[in-house]
C-alpha positions in Angstrom: 16.0 -10.3 -17.8 14.7 -6.7 -18.2 15.7 -4.7 -21.2 16.5 -1.0 -20.4 17.4 1.8 -22.7 19.9 4.3 -21.3 21.1 7.7 -22.3 22.9 10.6 -20.8 22.6 14.4 -20.5 25.6 16.6 -20.0 24.9 20.0 -18.7 27.3 22.5 -17.0 29.9 19.8 -16.2 27.2 17.5 -14.8 26.4 14.2 -16.4 23.1 12.5 -15.7 22.3 9.0 -16.9 18.8 7.8 -17.2 17.0 4.6 -18.1 13.7 3.8 -19.7 11.7 0.7 -20.5 8.5 0.3 -22.5 6.5 1.8 -19.6 8.5 5.0 -19.3 11.5 6.5 -17.6 12.4 4.7 -14.4 15.8 6.1 -13.2 18.0 9.2 -13.2 21.4 8.8 -11.8 23.1 11.0 -9.2 25.1 13.7 -10.9 28.4 12.3 -12.4 27.7 8.8 -11.4 27.8 5.9 -13.9 25.0 3.6 -15.0 25.9 1.3 -12.1 24.3 3.8 -9.8 21.0 2.1 -10.7 21.9 -0.9 -8.6 22.0 1.3 -5.5 18.3 1.9 -6.0 17.4 -1.5 -7.4 19.9 -4.0 -6.0 18.1 -7.1 -7.4 17.8 -5.7 -10.9 18.8 -8.0 -13.7 18.9 -6.0 -16.8 20.4 -5.7 -20.2 21.3 -2.1 -21.1 21.1 -0.8 -24.6 22.0 2.8 -25.7 18.7 4.5 -26.4 19.5 6.2 -29.7 16.4 8.1 -30.9 14.0 6.3 -28.5 15.1 8.4 -25.6 15.2 11.8 -27.4 12.0 13.1 -25.8 13.3 12.4 -22.3 16.5 14.2 -23.1 14.7 17.2 -24.6 12.4 17.7 -21.7 15.1 17.3 -19.0 17.4 19.6 -20.8 14.6 22.2 -21.2 14.0 22.0 -17.5 17.8 22.5 -16.7 17.8 25.5 -19.1 14.9 27.0 -17.1 12.5 26.6 -20.1 10.2 23.9 -18.7 8.2 23.8 -15.5 6.3 20.6 -16.0 7.1 17.2 -17.6 4.9 15.3 -20.0 6.8 12.0 -19.7 5.6 8.5 -18.9 7.2 7.3 -15.6 7.5 3.7 -14.6 7.9 3.9 -10.8 9.1 0.8 -9.0 8.7 1.0 -5.2 6.6 0.2 -2.2 3.1 1.6 -1.7 4.4 4.1 0.8 7.2 5.2 -1.6 4.7 5.7 -4.4 2.4 7.8 -2.2 5.2 10.0 -1.1 6.6 10.4 -4.6 3.2 11.2 -5.9 2.8 14.0 -3.3 6.2 15.4 -4.1 5.0 16.0 -7.7 2.4 18.3 -6.3 5.0 20.7 -4.9 4.8 23.6 -7.4 7.8 24.7 -9.5 9.9 27.3 -7.7 8.3 26.5 -4.3 9.7 24.7 -1.3 8.2 23.0 1.7 10.0 22.0 4.9 10.5 18.3 5.7 8.4 18.7 8.9 5.5 20.2 7.0 5.8 17.6 4.2 5.7 14.8 6.8 2.5 16.2 8.3 0.7 15.4 5.0 1.0 11.7 5.8 0.0 9.2 8.5 3.3 7.4 8.1 6.1 8.0 10.5 8.7 10.5 9.5 11.4 7.9 9.0 9.2 6.2 6.3 8.7 9.5 4.6 12.4 10.3 4.7 13.4 6.9 3.3 10.9 7.4 0.4 12.3 10.8 -0.3 15.9 9.6 -0.3 15.2 6.6 -2.5 13.5 8.7 -5.2 14.7 7.1 -8.4 13.7 10.1 -10.6 15.4 13.2 -9.3 14.2 16.2 -11.3 11.0 14.6 -12.4 10.0 13.8 -8.9 11.3 17.1 -7.5 12.4 16.1 -4.0 14.9 19.0 -4.1 11.9 21.2 -3.2 11.7 19.6 0.3 14.1 21.5 2.5 15.7 20.8 5.9 16.4 17.1 5.1 19.3 15.4 6.7 20.4 13.2 3.8 24.1 12.5 4.6 23.5 8.7 4.5 20.8 8.5 1.8 21.0 7.4 -1.8 20.5 11.0 -2.9 23.2 12.6 -0.8 23.7 15.5 -3.2 22.7 18.8 -1.5 24.8 20.8 -3.9 22.8 19.4 -6.8 19.6 20.1 -4.9 20.7 23.7 -4.5 21.5 23.9 -8.2 18.0 22.7 -9.1 16.4 25.2 -6.7 18.5 28.0 -8.3 17.3 26.8 -11.8 13.7 27.3 -10.6 14.4 30.8 -9.1 15.6 32.3 -12.4 
């Protein structure tokens, strides 16, 4: 059974829960969802959760600095769990500059995968904010795991200020 540390960040009436393991941060919840949101992304996960105490402080600090508009880049170890296609898409998402956006169609043109595979990878992003999929616009995500366009708009506004 995997051991995961968890912690939470509350910011402007939004609560984000995140988990880490010895290899880095591996999940950030949808806004105002509980820790069980992790099972939507990792349905076969068998984990023991322990409150992170001081071990998660650096993650909290950097995410809060971003939400305050005081951080443009993260210096955090990430432990990405996904398919090869997902990891390629997530890696490319991290290349979208702070404050910039790209259309879904233009983003898909960066890959040889079909658009549905790219869409599925974007919508299954386990690390919103750190992998800034909110910078990809014109996505139809009503049925995705990250169906939170209001939060995406909030993050884009953070980056405009």
